[in-house]
C-alpha positions in Angstrom: -29.6 6.6 27.1 -29.3 4.1 24.3 -27.5 6.7 22.2 -25.1 7.4 25.1 -24.4 3.6 25.5 -23.7 3.3 21.8 -21.4 6.2 21.8 -19.6 4.7 24.8 -19.3 1.3 23.1 -18.0 2.9 20.0 -15.4 4.9 21.9 -14.3 1.8 23.8 -13.8 -0.2 20.6 -11.9 2.6 19.0 -9.7 2.9 22.0 -8.9 -0.9 21.9 -8.0 -1.1 18.2 -4.8 0.9 18.3 -3.4 -1.4 21.0 -3.7 -4.4 18.7 -2.4 -2.5 15.7 0.5 -1.2 17.7 1.6 -4.7 18.7 1.2 -6.0 15.2 3.1 -3.0 13.9 6.0 -3.7 16.4 6.1 -7.3 15.3 6.0 -6.5 11.6 8.5 -3.8 12.2 10.9 -6.2 13.9 10.5 -8.7 11.1 11.1 -6.0 8.5 14.2 -4.8 10.3 15.5 -8.3 10.6 15.0 -9.1 6.9 16.4 -5.7 6.0 19.5 -6.3 8.2 20.1 -9.7 6.6 19.6 -8.2 3.1 22.0 -5.4 3.8 24.6 -7.8 5.2 24.4 -10.0 2.1 24.6 -7.0 -0.2 27.7 -5.8 1.6 29.2 -9.3 1.3 28.5 -10.4 -2.3 31.2 -13.1 -2.0 28.7 -15.1 0.1 26.3 -15.5 -2.8 29.2 -16.4 -5.1 30.4 -19.1 -2.7 26.9 -20.6 -2.3 26.6 -20.6 -6.1 29.9 -22.5 -6.5 28.7 -25.0 -3.9 25.4 -25.6 -5.6 27.0 -25.8 -9.1 29.6 -28.3 -8.0 27.0 -30.3 -6.2 24.9 -30.6 -9.3 27.9 -31.4 -11.5 29.0 -34.2 -9.2 25.5 -35.6 -9.3 25.6 -35.6 -13.1 29.0 -37.3 -13.1 27.8 -40.0 -10.7 24.4 -40.6 -12.3 25.6 -40.5 -15.9 29.1 -41.9 -15.7 31.3 -42.1 -18.8 28.6 -40.4 -20.9 29.7 -36.9 -22.0 26.5 -35.8 -23.7 24.2 -35.6 -20.6 27.0 -34.2 -18.5 27.5 -31.5 -21.1 23.8 -30.6 -21.0 24.0 -30.6 -17.2 26.9 -28.1 -17.5 24.8 -25.9 -19.8 22.0 -25.9 -17.2 24.3 -25.2 -14.3 25.9 -22.2 -16.1 22.5 -20.8 -16.9 21.5 -21.1 -13.2 24.5 -19.7 -11.5 26.7 -18.3 -14.2 25.5 -14.7 -13.6 26.4 -15.0 -9.9 29.9 -16.5 -9.7 30.9 -17.2 -13.3 30.2 -20.9 -12.7 33.8 -22.2 -12.3 32.6 -25.3 -10.4 36.1 -26.7 -10.9 39.3 -26.0 -8.9 41.3 -26.4 -12.1 39.3 -23.7 -13.8 39.5 -21.4 -10.8 43.3 -21.7 -10.6 43.5 -21.1 -14.3 41.4 -17.9 -13.9 43.6 -16.8 -11.0 46.9 -17.4 -12.9 45.6 -15.3 -15.8 44.5 -12.6 -13.4 40.7 -13.1 -13.8 40.0 -13.3 -10.1 41.8 -12.5 -6.9 43.6 -15.0 -4.7 41.2 -14.7 -1.8 38.2 -15.3 -4.1 40.0 -18.3 -5.7 40.6 -19.9 -2.3 37.0 -19.4 -1.3 35.8 -20.9 -4.6 38.0 -23.9 -4.3 36.8 -24.6 -0.7 33.1 -24.2 -1.8 33.7 -26.6 -4.8 35.2 -29.3 -2.7 32.4 -29.0 -0.1 29.8 -29.1 -2.9 31.4 -32.2 -4.5 31.6 -33.9 -1.1 28.0 -33.1 -0.3 27.0 -34.5 -3.7 28.7 -37.8 -2.9 27.1 -38.0 0.5 23.6 -37.4 -0.8 23.9 -39.8 -3.7 25.5 -42.4 -1.5 22.6 -42.1 1.0 20.1 -42.8 -1.8 22.1 -45.8 -2.9 22.3 -47.2 0.6 18.5 -46.7 1.0 18.0 -48.5 -2.4 20.1 -51.4 -1.2 17.5 -52.1 1.6 14.6 -52.1 -0.7 16.0 -54.0 -3.7 16.6 -57.8 -3.9 19.9 -57.4 -5.7 21.4 -55.3 -3.0 24.9 -56.6 -3.6 25.0 -55.2 -7.1 24.1 -51.6 -6.1 27.1 -49.3 -5.6 27.9 -45.7 -6.3 30.1 -44.6 -9.1 33.8 -44.2 -8.1 37.3 -43.7 -9.5 38.9 -46.8 -11.0 42.1 -48.0 -9.3 45.3 -47.1 -11.0 47.7 -49.0 -8.7 47.9 -52.0 -11.0 48.7 -50.0 -14.1 52.3 -49.7 -15.5 54.1 -46.4 -15.3 53.7 -45.9 -19.0 49.9 -46.2 -18.7 49.9 -43.8 -15.8 51.8 -41.3 -17.8 49.3 -41.9 -20.6 46.5 -41.1 -18.2 48.3 -38.0 -17.0 48.6 -36.5 -20.4 45.1 -37.5 -21.4 43.7 -35.7 -18.4 45.9 -32.7 -19.1 44.7 -32.5 -22.8 41.1 -32.7 -21.7 41.5 -30.0 -19.0 43.3 -27.7 -21.5 40.3 -28.0 -23.9 37.9 -27.4 -21.1 39.9 -24.4 -19.8 39.9 -22.9 -23.3 36.1 -23.1 -23.5 35.6 -21.9 -19.9 37.9 -18.9 -20.4 35.8 -18.0 -23.5 32.6 -18.5 -21.5 33.8 -16.1 -18.8 34.4 -13.4 -21.4 30.9 -13.4 -22.9 28.9 -13.1 -19.7 26.6 -10.5 -21.3 25.0 -13.3 -23.3 24.2 -16.0 -20.8 23.0 -18.5 -23.4 26.2 -18.2 -25.4 28.3 -18.5 -22.2 26.4 -21.6 -21.1 26.7 -23.3 -24.5 30.4 -22.4 -24.7 31.1 -24.1 -21.4 28.8 -27.0 -22.2 30.4 -27.8 -25.6 33.8 -27.4 -24.1 32.9 -30.0 -21.5 31.4 -32.3 -24.2 34.5 -32.2 -26.4 37.0 -32.5 -23.5 35.1 -35.4 -21.9 34.6 -37.2 -25.2 38.2 -37.0 -26.2 39.6 -37.9 -22.8 37.1 -40.7 -22.2 37.8 -42.2 -25.6 41.5 -42.2 -24.8 41.1 -43.9 -21.4 38.0 -46.1 -21.7 40.2 -49.1 -22.7 42.0 -49.0 -19.4 38.8 -49.6 -17.4 38.5 -53.1 -16.0 35.5 -52.6 -13.6 32.0 -51.4 -14.3 30.7 -48.3 -12.4 34.1 -46.7 -12.4 35.9 -43.9 -14.3 39.3 -42.5 -15.0 38.3 -39.2 -16.5 37.1 -36.3 -14.3 39.0 -33.1 -15.4 38.0 -31.8 -12.0 39.9 -32.4 -8.8 36.7 -31.8 -6.7 34.7 -34.5 -8.5 37.7 -36.8 -8.4 37.9 -36.2 -4.6 34.2 -37.1 -4.3 34.7 -40.3 -6.4 37.5 -41.4 -3.9 40.2 -40.9 -6.5 42.5 -38.7 -4.4 44.5 -41.2 -2.5 47.6 -40.0 -0.6 50.0 -41.3 -3.1 52.0 -39.8 -6.0 50.1 -41.0 -9.1 46.5 -40.3 -8.0 47.4 -36.8 -7.0 49.4 -36.3 -10.2 46.7 -37.6 -12.5 43.6 -36.2 -10.8 44.9 -32.9 -9.3 48.2 -31.7 -10.9 47.3 -32.7 -14.5 43.9 -30.9 -14.7 45.3 -27.9 -12.9 48.1 -27.6 -15.5 45.7 -28.2 -18.3 43.3 -25.5 -17.0 46.2 -23.0 -16.8 47.2 -23.8 -20.3 43.7 -23.5 -21.6 43.2 -20.1 -19.9 46.6 -18.9 -21.1 45.9 -19.9 -24.7 42.5 -18.2 -24.7 44.0 -15.0 -23.2 46.6 -15.0 -26.0 44.0 -15.5 -28.7 41.8 -12.8 -27.2 44.7 -10.3 -27.2 45.3 -11.1 -30.9 41.7 -10.8 -32.1 40.0 -7.8 -30.4 40.9 -4.5 -28.8 41.0 -4.3 -25.0 38.1 -1.9 -25.1 35.9 -4.7 -26.5 36.0 -6.8 -23.4 32.6 -8.3 -22.8 32.7 -9.1 -19.1 29.3 -7.4 -18.2 30.8 -5.6 -15.1 32.0 -8.9 -13.7 35.2 -7.2 -12.4 37.0 -10.5 -13.0 39.3 -9.5 -15.8 42.0 -6.8 -15.9 40.2 -4.8 -18.6 37.2 -4.3 -16.3 39.2 -3.0 -13.3 
């Protein structure tokens, strides 16, 4: 009788187990299908990852500019780190001027360029909002609240026209140097370290030269006149709806970026064969298409 009871209990327990396992299997199967669907969607739309990478990269670059203003060395090292983090995903343009330079020299398509520029402005704006929130919170907890303010673009309204033209060409020169280095970095994507240091040293040289040329025009602490990046200038409240701010902080770096990319393309065509292109299947230059 005891044996029969034990057999009955054993049979009952074995009958109950599959029910629980089936429910768990269904739940696990649903989760797996959901994750698989998301993964398949992202794989079919790689542009999403590139846009996210540009957003994150510009966010970090803006934070570096605001936390270490008028200091090209830490900003350059921040650039090296950013390229190492996201360079393999999007090429790490993180600058509308560089993106437009890449588009004009046929490195990327027009649709991708538009998406990159939108992501860059959103990333820069988010960087400003986050840092401003920390500054506001710090004002509440510090005694010298009135002295705490976030870095911003210096006013150029009181400058003479000759000084404004001086700023215009200084920004153009710096952006051209930066564009030359970035264009080289995009062509050596197989070696991420070399690409990162190429972009970082280009940023260092461009900022050092441009800041040295414009530092004498600053009359207020915690401000800057050198950005070489329309998105960062936008976050620093430099893009006012008037001619000179747009000319200095938007038109000038874009022209400089185009010049830098064009010069690099010319030099590249003179030094190596087209079969030696080193884009690592980035599909962003004509030789890889």
